C-alpha positions in Angstrom: -119.4 14.4 -54.0 -116.3 12.9 -55.5 -116.7 14.6 -58.6 -116.9 17.9 -56.8 -113.1 17.3 -55.8 -111.6 16.1 -59.2 -112.6 19.1 -61.4 -109.0 19.4 -63.0 -105.6 21.0 -61.6 -103.0 19.2 -60.1 -102.7 15.6 -59.5 -102.4 13.9 -56.1 -99.0 12.6 -56.8 -97.8 16.3 -58.0 -99.2 17.7 -54.7 -97.4 14.6 -52.3 -94.4 15.2 -54.4 -94.4 19.1 -53.6 -95.1 18.7 -50.2 -92.1 16.2 -49.7 -89.8 18.2 -51.7 -91.1 21.3 -49.7 -90.3 19.5 -46.2 -86.8 18.1 -47.5 -85.8 21.8 -48.3 -87.2 23.2 -45.2 -85.5 20.5 -43.5 -82.4 21.3 -45.0 -82.5 24.9 -44.2 -83.2 23.9 -40.6 -80.1 21.6 -40.8 -77.9 24.3 -42.1 -79.2 26.7 -39.8 -78.4 24.6 -36.7 -75.1 23.0 -38.2 -73.2 25.6 -40.9 -70.5 23.2 -41.4 -72.9 21.1 -43.3 -73.0 23.6 -46.1 -69.3 22.8 -46.8 -70.2 19.0 -47.1 -72.8 19.8 -49.4 -71.3 22.5 -51.6 -68.0 20.3 -52.0 -70.3 17.0 -52.7 -71.9 19.0 -55.3 -68.6 20.1 -57.0 -67.3 16.4 -57.0 -70.8 15.1 -58.2 -70.4 17.8 -60.7 -66.9 17.1 -62.0 -67.6 13.2 -61.7 -70.3 13.9 -64.4 -68.2 15.8 -66.4 -65.2 13.3 -66.3 -67.6 10.2 -67.0 -69.3 12.4 -70.1 -65.9 13.0 -71.6 -64.9 9.3 -71.4 -68.2 7.8 -72.4 -68.9 10.2 -75.3 -68.8 8.7 -78.7 -65.9 10.3 -80.9 -66.3 11.1 -84.7 
């Protein structure tokens, strides 16, 4: 019976990752629905993180 379950397809790790990822995205959607000001914090945090990444990339880049 165990060999009928494992006939290729996605691994257990992949499936658990998809379940956890879906729960996180769904939870974020519920949080945004219940508390819309969270969207401002998420957007500003993403912009700050992106800006920091660009600045660090420019600082750490090797010159010619």
